[in-house]
C-alpha positions in Angstrom: 108.8 45.8 88.5 106.2 47.9 90.4 105.4 44.9 92.5 109.0 44.5 93.7 109.2 48.2 94.6 106.0 48.2 96.5 106.7 45.0 98.5 107.1 45.7 102.2 110.7 45.2 103.4 112.5 46.1 106.6 114.6 49.2 106.3 118.2 48.2 107.1 119.6 51.6 108.1 122.6 52.2 110.2 122.1 53.0 113.9 122.6 56.8 113.4 119.9 56.9 110.7 117.6 54.3 112.3 117.3 56.2 115.6 119.6 54.5 118.0 121.6 57.6 118.8 123.2 56.2 121.9 124.9 53.2 120.2 128.6 52.9 119.7 128.3 53.2 115.9 126.4 56.5 116.2 129.0 57.9 118.6 131.8 56.8 116.2 130.0 58.4 113.2 129.5 61.6 115.1 133.2 61.7 116.2 134.2 61.2 112.5 131.9 64.0 111.4 133.3 66.4 114.0 136.9 65.5 113.3 136.4 66.1 109.5 134.6 69.4 110.4 137.6 70.4 112.6 140.0 69.6 109.7 138.1 71.8 107.4 138.1 74.6 110.0 141.9 74.3 110.4 142.5 74.5 106.7 140.2 77.4 106.2 141.7 79.3 109.1 145.1 78.7 107.7 144.1 80.1 104.3 142.5 83.1 105.9 145.5 83.8 108.1 147.8 83.6 105.1 145.6 86.2 103.3 145.8 88.5 106.3 149.6 88.0 106.3 149.7 89.0 102.6 147.5 92.1 103.1 149.6 93.3 106.1 152.9 92.7 104.2 151.5 94.6 101.1 150.4 97.5 103.3 153.8 97.6 105.0 155.6 97.6 101.7 153.4 100.4 100.3 154.1 102.5 103.5 157.9 101.9 103.2 157.9 102.9 99.5 155.8 106.0 100.2 158.2 107.0 103.0 161.3 106.4 100.7 159.7 108.4 97.9 159.0 111.4 100.2 162.6 111.2 101.7 164.2 111.3 98.3 162.3 114.4 97.3 160.0 115.2 94.4 160.9 113.8 91.0 163.5 111.3 92.1 162.9 107.6 91.8 163.8 105.1 94.5 166.3 102.5 93.5 165.0 99.0 93.2 166.9 95.9 94.3 167.5 94.9 90.7 169.3 98.1 89.8 
């Protein structure tokens, strides 16, 4: 077993790993990597913008409820849509 592992063999790597960085295969692999990276960026920015939307909407709702509570006077509750 050790003899088979230590026997010299030619490394059959792809052109991107083997060092031919100007070949068509390496350019295609780099394009694929960058397109997948762009897709991850789009998804993450979409999730982040949705979280910003929720935070702004929550702050706006809290301001509106505080304004309604101060307009009704102390001790009075604001009506909810379900009442």
